[in-house]
Backbone as a ProteinNet text record, in pm:
[ID]
protein_1_A
[PRIMARY]
MTHLTLVRHGQTDWNLARRIQGSTDIPLNATGREDAARAAEQLATSTHHAVYTSPLLRARETAEIIADRLGLEVAGVVPDIREREFGEGEGMLVEDYIGAYGDWHAEVAGAETLQQVGERAIAALHAIARQARRRSAPERNPSSWSRTEALSAQSSTMSPGARSLERATCCATDRFIASWRPRAICGCSRSHPSADTSGRRTSPLC
[TERTIARY]
-20213.4	-20106.3	-20075	-19951.3	-19911.1	-19860.5	-19906.4	-19868.2	-19767.6	-19650	-19550.6	-19541	-19552.9	-19538.6	-19400.4	-19315.8	-19181.8	-19170.9	-19120.6	-19122.6	-18978.1	-18942.6	-18812.7	-18803.8	-18691.3	-18680.8	-18685.9	-18720.2	-18727	-18593.2	-18593.4	-18466.2	-18374.3	-18245.1	-18141.5	-18057.4	-17975.8	-17888.1	-17792.7	-17752.9	-17663.1	-17740.2	-17865.6	-17942.8	-17944.7	-17974.5	-17984.8	-17855.9	-17743.7	-17612.8	-17565.4	-17643.3	-17611.7	-17478.3	-17474.9	-17360.5	-17402.4	-17319.1	-17348.9	-17347.4	-17463.6	-17474.4	-17434.3	-17491.8	-17466.8	-17497.8	-17397.9	-17422.3	-17394.6	-17353.7	-17331.3	-17465.9	-17472	-17600.3	-17641.3	-17702.5	-17741	-17891.7	-17929.3	-18071.1	-18148.1	-18280.1	-18364.7	-18348.5	-18364.8	-18377.7	-18526.5	-18555.1	-18693.5	-18776.1	-18715.3	-18791	-18816.1	-18717.6	-18733.4	-18848.7	-18865	-18972.3	-19107.5	-19108.9	-19231.1	-19260.5	-19151.4	-19165.1	-19231.8	-19183	-19234.7	-19383.7	-19417.6	-19557.3	-19646.5	-19598.4	-19676.4	-19697.8	-19586.4	-19599.5	-19701.2	-19696.4	-19789	-19935.9	-19956.3	-20094.8	-20140	-20049.2	-20083.8	-20118.1	-20037.8	-20056.5	-20181.4	-20221.2	-20340.7	-20468.8	-20462.1	-20586.6	-20609.9	-20520.8	-20541.8	-20500.3	-20530.4	-20506.3	-20367.2	-20296.2	-20164.7	-20156.6	-20078.7	-20074.3	-19943.6	-19834.5	-19703.4	-19611.6	-19518.7	-19419.8	-19282	-19193.4	-19055.2	-18961.6	-18839.8	-18741.4	-18604.2	-18511.4	-18369.7	-18318.8	-18199.6	-18143.7	-18094.8	-18082.4	-18031.7	-18130.8	-18074.8	-18159.6	-18261.5	-18222.7	-18315.1	-18434	-18411.7	-18519.5	-18604.4	-18537.6	-18613.6	-18703.6	-18650.2	-18732.3	-18852.8	-18829.8	-18938.6	-19043	-18997.7	-19087.4	-19165.9	-19102.8	-19174.2	-19282.7	-19255.5	-19354.7	-19474.3	-19447.4	-19553.1	-19629.9	-19561.4	-19626	-19717.4	-19673.5	-19755.4	-19886	-19874.8	-19994.9	-20089.4	-20036.9	-20118.4	-20169.3	-20120.4	-20161.7	-20095.7	-19976.1	-19906.4	-19769.1	-19715.2	-19576.2	-19487.6	-19355.8	-19263.4	-19241.3	-19276.5	-19272.8	-19135.1	-19040.8	-18907.3	-18804.7	-18681.1	-18569.2	-18498.7	-18486	-18435.2	-18304	-18189.1	-18064.3	-18050.3	-18102	-18074.2	-18157	-18244.1	-18308.3	-18244.4	-18128.4	-18054.5	-18001.9	-17962	-17904.6	-17775.5	-17741.9	-17617.5	-17499.5	-17400.9	-17277.6	-17182.6	-17134.5	-17055.2	-16907.4	-16864	-16723.4	-16652.6	-16542.9	-16465.1	-16542.9	-16654.1	-16736.3	-16827.5	-16846.7	-16939.8	-16886.9	-16975.6	-16941.1	-16901.4	-16876.8	-16840.8	-16968.2	-16943.8	-17049.8	-17077.5	-17198.5	-17235.7	-17145.3	-17129.6	-17052.5	-16902.3	-16851	-16713.7	-16703	-16804.5	-16805.3	-16808.3	-16896.9	-16909	-16775.2	-16717.6	-16593.4	-16477.9	-16484.6	-16373.3	-16397.8	-16522.1	-16547.4	-16624.5	-16684.4	-16752	-16901	-16947.7	-17088.7	-17117.5	-17246.5	-17289.3	-17250.9	-17207.4	-17173.1	-17027.6	-16946.7	-16802.1	-16764.5	-16650.2	-16598.8	-16533.1	-16574.5	-16519.1	-16476.5	-16359.1	-16307.8	-16406.8	-16441.7	-16530.2	-16678.8	-16712.3	-16852.9	-16918.9	-17048.1	-17124.6	-17153.3	-17161.1	-17210.8	-17360	-17415.5	-17562	-17622.8	-17556.3	-17608.6	-17612.3	-17511.4	-17513	-17622.9	-17649.4	-17756.6	-17888.6	-17908.6	-18034.9	-18063.5	-17959.2	-17981.9	-18018.7	-17949.8	-17980.5	-18121.6	-18148.7	-18276.4	-18396.7	-18384.5	-18493.2	-18516.7	-18405	-18418.2	-18488.4	-18455.6	-18519	-18669.2	-18705.4	-18845.2	-18925.2	-18862.6	-18925.5	-18953.8	-18857.2	-18875.3	-18989.7	-19001.3	-19109.6	-19241.4	-19249.1	-19373.4	-19410.5	-19311.5	-19339.5	-19400.5	-19346.7	-19398.3	-19541.7	-19568.4	-19705.9	-19800.3	-19757.4	-19850	-19869.8	-19770.5	-19788.7	-19886.3	-19884.6	-19980	-20119.9	-20140.5	-20276.7	-20327.1	-20243.7	-20286.6	-20386.2	-20488	-20581.8	-20506.8	-20550.8	-20490	-20527.4	-20426.8	-20453.1	-20351.5	-20390.7	-20300.8	-20210.7	-20079.1	-19985.5	-20005.7	-20052.6	-20063.3	-20182.6	-20265.5	-20381.5	-20342.5	-20220.7	-20183.6	-20149.7	-20179.2	-20135.6	-19983	-19922.2	-19777	-19744.6	-19829.9	-19804.2	-19810.3	-19906.8	-19919.4	-19792.7	-19760.8	-19641.6	-19517.2	-19495.1	-19377.6	-19383.4	-19505.3	-19527.8	-19501.2	-19551.7	-19531.3	-19381.5	-19314.8	-19176.1	-19085	-19117.7	-19036.8	-19080.6	-19204.4	-19258.2	-19270.1	-19294.2	-19308.2	-19457	-19547.8	-19688.1	-19761.2	-19863.1	-19937.4	-20019.1	-20026	-20102.7	-20249.1	-20322.1	-20465.7	-20497.8	-20622.3	-20668.3	-20629	-20576.6	-20537.3	-20583.6	-20609.7	-20654.7	-20541.4	-20572.5	-20473.8	-20401.7	-20273.2	-20188.6	-20103.7	-20093.6	-20009.6	-19900.5	-19779.4	-19669.2	-19600.9	-19557.7	-19489.5	-19344.4	-19253.9	-19112	-19049.5	-18978.5	-18904.1	-18767.6	-18755.6	-18628.4	-18589.6	-18694.4	-18651	-18782	-18804.3	-18939.5	-18936.3	-18988.2	-18999	-19101	-19151.8	-19248.8	-19185.7	-19231.1	-19188	-19308.3	-19285.6	-19396.5	-19508.8	-19470.9	-19573.9	-19602.7	-19541.4	-19576.6	-19566.2	-19632.5	-19630.9	-19600.3	-19504.5	-19470	-19538.2	-19548.6	-19572.8	-19483.1	-19436	-19341	-19400.1	-19376.3	-19417.7	-19303.4	-19308.6	-19211.2	-19286	-19256.2	-19329.5	-19280.1	-19168	-19113.3	-19193	-19170	-19239.9	-19150.6	-19029.4	-18935.8	-18966.6	-18923.6	-18941.4	-18835.1	-18860.1	-18765	-18729.1	-18603	-18560.4	-18622	-18663.2	-18719.7	-18608.8	-18638.1	-18541.4	-18547	-18436.7	-18441.9	-18471	-18468.7	-18510.2	-18420.5	-18298.4	-18209.7	-18233	-18319.6	-18344.1	-18247.2	-18162.2	-18062.5	-18127.2	-18090.6	-18137.8	-18018.3	-18048.5	-17942.1	-17883.6	-17955.7	-17907.8	-17974.4	-17903.4	-17965.7	-18036.4	-18036.4	-18087	-18225.4	-18304.1	-18427.4	-18395.4
-7180.6	-7277.1	-7348.7	-7356.5	-7432.3	-7565.9	-7672.2	-7806.3	-7856.3	-7900.4	-7958.4	-8109.4	-8192	-8332	-8373.9	-8425	-8458.1	-8608	-8635.4	-8774.4	-8820.3	-8935.6	-8994.4	-9053.9	-9036	-9097	-9246.4	-9314	-9456.8	-9525.1	-9657.2	-9733.1	-9723.8	-9721	-9735.6	-9860	-9895.9	-10009.7	-9984.8	-9861.9	-9829.9	-9836.7	-9798.8	-9823.7	-9970.2	-10052.8	-10195.1	-10253.3	-10200.4	-10250.3	-10185.2	-10090.2	-10009.5	-9929.9	-9867.6	-9786.2	-9637.8	-9554.1	-9416.2	-9340	-9271.3	-9202.2	-9054.7	-8982.4	-8842.8	-8770.4	-8696.1	-8620.1	-8700.1	-8832.2	-8915.9	-8944.6	-8926.6	-8926.4	-9066.5	-9142.7	-9278.9	-9283.6	-9348.9	-9359.5	-9454	-9450.2	-9551.7	-9686.4	-9791.3	-9926.6	-9956.9	-10077.5	-10115.7	-10103.8	-10151.3	-10138.7	-9996.6	-9908.8	-9768.7	-9702.3	-9746.2	-9691.4	-9739.1	-9866	-9915.5	-9838.3	-9809.3	-9722.8	-9593.1	-9526.4	-9395.4	-9408.1	-9513.6	-9534.2	-9553.4	-9627.4	-9646.3	-9512.1	-9433.5	-9302.9	-9215	-9223.3	-9144.5	-9183.1	-9313.1	-9358.5	-9299.6	-9299.1	-9240.7	-9092.2	-9021.1	-8876.8	-8846.6	-8936.3	-8913.7	-8910.1	-8953.7	-8947.6	-8807.7	-8713.6	-8578.1	-8479.3	-8352.3	-8252.9	-8191.1	-8181.9	-8119.1	-8021.8	-7917.8	-7816	-7803.2	-7856.4	-7841.5	-7950.7	-7988.8	-8093.7	-8028.9	-8041.9	-7996.6	-8112.5	-8098.8	-8207.3	-8147.5	-8225.7	-8193.1	-8226.7	-8183.5	-8212.4	-8353.7	-8427.5	-8568.1	-8655.2	-8740.6	-8821.9	-8902	-8968.4	-9055.7	-8973.8	-8848.5	-8762.1	-8716.9	-8678.8	-8629.7	-8738.9	-8861.2	-8976.3	-8994.9	-8992.2	-9004.9	-8898.6	-8772.2	-8661.9	-8675.1	-8714.7	-8722.3	-8829.4	-8943.6	-9047.3	-8994.3	-8924	-8868.8	-8761.2	-8672.4	-8560.4	-8618.4	-8718.6	-8778.1	-8834.3	-8904.9	-8965.5	-8855.9	-8742.7	-8633.5	-8540.7	-8559.4	-8471.5	-8331.6	-8329.2	-8202.3	-8207.7	-8089.2	-8077.5	-8062.2	-8097.3	-8065.6	-7917	-7849.6	-7700.7	-7645.2	-7718.4	-7660.6	-7760.9	-7738.4	-7817.3	-7731	-7783.1	-7703.9	-7770.4	-7715.2	-7777.3	-7802	-7710.6	-7723.6	-7821.8	-7898.7	-8007	-8143.7	-8134.3	-8258.3	-8326.5	-8450	-8532.6	-8468.6	-8503.4	-8457.8	-8505.5	-8414.3	-8448.7	-8513.5	-8635.5	-8715.2	-8706.4	-8628.7	-8610.2	-8741.7	-8766.2	-8891.1	-9015.7	-8997.5	-9112	-9163.2	-9087.9	-9131.8	-9257	-9353.8	-9478	-9586.2	-9546	-9647	-9724.7	-9846.9	-9923.4	-9864	-9868.4	-9806	-9862.7	-9995.1	-10053.2	-10008.1	-9990	-9940.9	-9795.6	-9717	-9576	-9563.3	-9642.8	-9635.3	-9685.3	-9786.2	-9833.5	-9738.5	-9657.8	-9561.5	-9430.2	-9384.7	-9252.2	-9252.6	-9364.1	-9372.7	-9351.7	-9240.1	-9215.6	-9110.7	-9079.3	-8984.1	-8841.1	-8815.1	-8673.1	-8645.9	-8743	-8727.2	-8633.2	-8562.1	-8476.6	-8561.8	-8548.6	-8623.8	-8525.9	-8542.8	-8451.7	-8433.8	-8312.4	-8281.4	-8299.2	-8343	-8369.8	-8249.3	-8234.6	-8135.5	-8180	-8085.2	-8123.4	-8134.3	-8201.4	-8210.1	-8070.6	-7983.3	-7848.6	-7775.2	-7789.9	-7725.6	-7777.1	-7908.5	-7971.4	-7916.2	-7912.5	-7868.6	-7724.1	-7634.8	-7497.3	-7476.8	-7538.6	-7516	-7578.6	-7695.5	-7760.3	-7684.6	-7639.2	-7563.1	-7433.6	-7365.2	-7241.3	-7263.9	-7378.2	-7408.3	-7435.7	-7506.8	-7538.2	-7408.3	-7316	-7184.4	-7116.6	-7123.9	-7057.8	-7123	-7255.4	-7324.6	-7286	-7275.2	-7233.9	-7091.8	-7003.1	-6863.1	-6866.4	-6946.8	-6953.8	-7002.3	-7105.8	-7159.5	-7051.5	-6971.4	-6865.9	-6758	-6726.5	-6628.5	-6675.9	-6807.9	-6858.6	-6853.1	-6879.3	-6886	-6756.6	-6655.4	-6528.1	-6461	-6396.6	-6313.5	-6195.3	-6151.4	-6031.9	-5910.6	-5833.8	-5710.1	-5606.6	-5480.8	-5370.5	-5349.1	-5363.3	-5344.9	-5210.8	-5108.9	-4979.1	-4978.4	-5080.5	-5086.9	-5167	-5230.1	-5302.5	-5210.3	-5255.7	-5184.4	-5202.8	-5121.1	-5137.1	-5271.7	-5327.6	-5457.7	-5563.7	-5557.3	-5656.6	-5647.9	-5526.4	-5512.2	-5572.1	-5546	-5603	-5753.7	-5805.4	-5948.1	-6010.7	-5950.2	-6007.4	-6000.8	-5893.8	-5880.3	-5981.1	-6009.8	-6104.9	-6250.2	-6264	-6396.9	-6488.6	-6431.2	-6514.7	-6544.1	-6470.4	-6495.9	-6442.1	-6516.2	-6474	-6349.8	-6250.4	-6128.8	-6149.8	-6195.2	-6213.2	-6358.8	-6393.2	-6528.9	-6577	-6697.8	-6751.5	-6894.6	-6945.5	-7082	-7177.3	-7298.9	-7399.5	-7442	-7441.8	-7486.7	-7600	-7702	-7812.4	-7828.4	-7852.3	-7876.1	-8007.3	-8081.8	-8205.6	-8190.6	-8225.9	-8211.9	-8349.5	-8388.6	-8512.2	-8482.8	-8493.5	-8469.4	-8584.3	-8420.8	-8377.4	-8336.9	-8359.6	-8323.8	-8251.5	-8130.8	-8042	-7936.8	-7870.5	-7767.7	-7632.9	-7554.6	-7418.4	-7326.1	-7201.5	-7112.8	-7106.8	-7100.1	-7073.9	-7193.3	-7307.6	-7426.7	-7547.9	-7654.9	-7780.1	-7893.4	-7977.6	-8089.5	-8220.2	-8310.1	-8449.6	-8528.8	-8645.4	-8716.8	-8856.5	-8896.7	-9034.2	-9098.8	-9227.5	-9304.7	-9412.1	-9443.1	-9545.8	-9682	-9695.2	-9832.2	-9907.5	-10034.8	-10121.8	-10156.7	-10092.4	-10124	-10044.6	-10094.9	-10014	-9910.8	-9800.5	-9687.9	-9659.2	-9629.2	-9592.3	-9459.4	-9444.7	-9321.6	-9230.7	-9099.3	-9004	-9002.3	-8979.3	-8962.1	-8817.4	-8778	-8642.3	-8535.7	-8570.1	-8469.9	-8457	-8543.7	-8542	-8632	-8706.9	-8789.6	-8921.4	-8968.6	-9099.6	-9198.5	-9326	-9422.9	-9451.3	-9425.1	-9445.3	-9353.7	-9304.5	-9217.5	-9293.3	-9424.9	-9508.6	-9561.9	-9586.2	-9654.4	-9801.3
-6456.3	-6432.1	-6566	-6606.8	-6722.7	-6678.5	-6741.4	-6709.7	-6811.9	-6771.5	-6857	-6825.7	-6931.5	-6912.3	-6963.4	-6868.4	-6903.1	-6938.2	-7052.2	-7106.9	-7127.2	-7065.5	-7083.3	-7224.4	-7296.5	-7426.9	-7415.6	-7528.4	-7529.5	-7521.8	-7517.5	-7496.4	-7618.2	-7592.6	-7690.9	-7665.2	-7761.9	-7737.1	-7620.1	-7604.5	-7491.5	-7358	-7356.5	-7235.2	-7199.6	-7301.7	-7281.8	-7226.5	-7274	-7232.3	-7101.4	-7053.8	-6933.5	-6954.8	-7071.6	-7113	-7104.6	-7048.4	-7029.7	-7161.7	-7190.1	-7320.2	-7311.6	-7213	-7205.4	-7336.4	-7390.1	-7510.1	-7636.7	-7622.2	-7737.9	-7804.2	-7933.1	-8005.8	-8053.7	-7961	-7988.8	-8022.7	-8133.5	-8174.3	-8085.9	-8098	-8032.5	-8101.8	-8026.9	-8089.7	-8105.2	-8148.3	-8173	-8047	-7934.2	-7804	-7767.9	-7801.1	-7772.5	-7851	-7970.1	-8050.6	-7996.3	-7948.2	-7879	-7751.3	-7675.2	-7555.1	-7589.5	-7693.6	-7732.5	-7774.1	-7845	-7886.7	-7766.1	-7661.5	-7538.9	-7465.4	-7458.7	-7398.4	-7472.6	-7604	-7686.1	-7657.8	-7639.7	-7608.6	-7471.1	-7373.2	-7244.9	-7260.2	-7336.2	-7354.8	-7433.2	-7518.2	-7600.2	-7520.5	-7394.7	-7312.3	-7255.7	-7278.3	-7231.9	-7340.6	-7322.7	-7428.1	-7410.6	-7519.7	-7523.7	-7642.1	-7630.1	-7727.3	-7800.4	-7745.3	-7810.3	-7760.3	-7851.5	-7817.8	-7840	-7742.4	-7752.2	-7729.7	-7780.9	-7766	-7752.1	-7697.2	-7695.2	-7836.8	-7871.3	-8008.4	-8026.2	-7916.4	-7928.9	-8002.5	-8090.9	-8179.5	-8105.5	-7994.8	-7920	-7865.4	-7828.3	-7780.3	-7898.3	-8010.8	-8123.2	-8181.8	-8188.7	-8238.1	-8146.6	-8017.1	-7920.2	-7939	-7951.3	-7971.9	-8098.6	-8203	-8332.9	-8328.8	-8265.7	-8251.4	-8170.8	-8062.2	-7976	-8051.7	-8118.2	-8190.5	-8299.8	-8368.9	-8472.6	-8416.6	-8300.4	-8242.3	-8192	-8148.3	-8094.1	-8205	-8323.9	-8434.8	-8422.5	-8374.3	-8355.3	-8433.9	-8454.9	-8503	-8381.6	-8397	-8286.6	-8288.3	-8178.3	-8175.6	-8165.3	-8111.4	-8096.1	-8044.2	-8083.5	-8033.9	-7927.1	-7803.4	-7693	-7640.2	-7673	-7637	-7485.9	-7403.4	-7261.4	-7184	-7255.1	-7185.7	-7224	-7287.9	-7323.5	-7198.4	-7221.1	-7110.4	-7056.8	-6936.6	-6880.1	-6958.8	-6976	-7042.1	-6943.7	-6976	-6878.6	-6910.3	-7009.4	-7039.2	-7062.6	-6993	-7010.6	-6971.1	-6901.4	-6860.6	-6969.8	-7077.4	-7181.4	-7252.8	-7268.9	-7332.5	-7232.8	-7106.1	-7007.6	-6961	-6923.8	-6858.7	-6717	-6673.7	-6548.2	-6432.4	-6427	-6317.8	-6325.8	-6446.8	-6458.3	-6418.7	-6452.1	-6410.9	-6259.8	-6194.7	-6050	-5984	-6048.1	-5994.1	-6007.1	-6112.3	-6134.9	-6056.4	-6047.9	-5992.5	-5863.3	-5822.6	-5692.4	-5694.3	-5752.1	-5762.3	-5872.4	-5890.7	-5998.3	-5962.4	-5844.8	-5804	-5811.2	-5852	-5863	-5971.6	-5953.4	-6061.5	-6169.3	-6293.4	-6402.4	-6510.7	-6564.2	-6663.2	-6782.5	-6811.1	-6924.9	-6891.9	-6772.9	-6739	-6673.2	-6691	-6621.8	-6478.7	-6385.2	-6248	-6255.5	-6157.3	-6149.2	-6131.7	-6059	-6043.1	-6176.1	-6259.4	-6389.8	-6473.8	-6470.9	-6547.2	-6503.6	-6370.1	-6315.5	-6347.9	-6341.1	-6370.8	-6513.2	-6604.4	-6748.3	-6786.2	-6728.7	-6764.8	-6705	-6582.4	-6519.7	-6593.9	-6629.4	-6706.2	-6842.5	-6905.5	-7032.5	-7015.5	-6908.1	-6882.7	-6851.3	-6778.9	-6762.5	-6893.4	-6983.1	-7114.7	-7191.9	-7188	-7252.7	-7193.3	-7061.3	-6991.3	-7032.3	-7045.4	-7088.7	-7230.7	-7319.4	-7452.3	-7452.8	-7367.7	-7354.9	-7309.4	-7211.2	-7156.9	-7264.7	-7341.7	-7448.6	-7552.3	-7585.6	-7687.2	-7636.7	-7505	-7451.1	-7392.3	-7384.9	-7324.7	-7418.9	-7361.7	-7441.3	-7499.1	-7621.1	-7681.4	-7597.6	-7555.7	-7485.1	-7525.6	-7522	-7553.5	-7432.5	-7447.4	-7331.4	-7262.4	-7335.5	-7271	-7170.7	-7176.1	-7085.6	-6955.4	-6954.4	-6833.8	-6717.5	-6601.6	-6483.3	-6468.5	-6384.6	-6361.3	-6309.2	-6217.2	-6156.4	-6265.4	-6357.1	-6462.8	-6557.6	-6589.3	-6678.2	-6619.3	-6489.4	-6425.2	-6417	-6395.9	-6388.3	-6520.6	-6627.9	-6762.6	-6800.9	-6761.3	-6798.9	-6723.8	-6598.1	-6522.5	-6549.3	-6607.7	-6640.3	-6520.4	-6401.8	-6281.7	-6257.1	-6316.9	-6298.1	-6422.7	-6465.7	-6585.1	-6555.1	-6646.6	-6624.8	-6652.9	-6554.6	-6573.1	-6598.7	-6607.4	-6628.1	-6767.2	-6775.8	-6901.3	-6906.4	-7032.3	-7050.3	-7024.6	-6981.5	-6954.8	-7081	-7073.1	-7188	-7140.6	-7217.3	-7186.5	-7292.3	-7246.4	-7336.1	-7301.9	-7398.3	-7373.6	-7408.9	-7316.8	-7335.8	-7335.1	-7443.9	-7437.4	-7381.6	-7265.9	-7201.2	-7116	-6494.2	-6373.7	-6314	-6210.9	-6177.6	-6049.8	-6051.3	-5934.6	-5962.4	-5854.4	-5872.8	-5887.2	-5983.9	-6010.2	-5994.2	-5956	-5920.5	-6028	-6153.8	-6253.3	-6341.8	-6316.4	-6392.4	-6312.6	-6352.2	-6273	-6366.1	-6332.6	-6419.5	-6376.3	-6474.1	-6440.3	-6530.8	-6485.8	-6563.1	-6598.2	-6720.6	-6761.3	-6842	-6850.3	-6933.6	-6999.3	-7121.6	-7195.6	-7171.9	-7098.5	-7078	-6974.1	-6968.7	-6869.6	-6755.9	-6749.1	-6638	-6515.1	-6398.2	-6275.9	-6270	-6197.5	-6194.2	-6048.9	-6025.1	-5887.7	-5850.8	-5728.1	-5681.3	-5626.3	-5633.7	-5581.5	-5427.1	-5362.4	-5217.6	-5189	-5064.6	-5024.3	-5082.3	-5124	-5182.9	-5333.9	-5388.5	-5535.8	-5608.2	-5536.8	-5605.3	-5647.9	-5766.3	-5811.8	-5814.7	-5799.2	-5795.9	-5931.1	-6038.6	-6172.9	-6271.6	-6374.9	-6473.9	-6583.1	-6574.9	-6687.5	-6653.7	-6763	-6743.2	-6716.3
[MASK]
++++++++++++++++++++++++++++++++++++++++++++++++++++++++++++++++++++++++++++++++++++++++++++++++++++++++++++++++++++++++++++++++++++++++++++++++++++++++++++++++++++++++++++++++++++++++++++++++++++++++++++++

């Protein structure tokens, strides 16, 4: 089983103002860097092997602070774990967005749907898990694999044989997937809304 730890980026000035960021590239503020440092201290209590980040500056800064504390390099930039694109809603205050569109599931010009975000993000996390399993897999000659093992390795739905535990940290959703298990942490001291049974959250902001 591969364990992925999903880390929310630290605070930005737009978070503080409750302004929707989406794909707008806003850096961390001083509190956000403190958030990342607290998250790094939590992560330092267990073993991790790789750190990944979205290309957005706030995520990359968070990842770099964590990687430095863990003594790791950032292993990769993964575009598909970036925040949802809000199209014409980006830059709007949350209350103005809700007033204009009703809720987070509304169709907004230029915005991604939640389904689109989920599909790309889950696919990206599957790819990270496959990379982790390849790093931790024992060296074997593929010609010695059974047909079942070869099919399993090709589809990447199950590791071919016993493998050591690999942990990857992603600065980016939390759900169980067949071959990997996530846990989510945030370095901030704020309370977070919980998801309802449909997986919906009341706000995308910390």
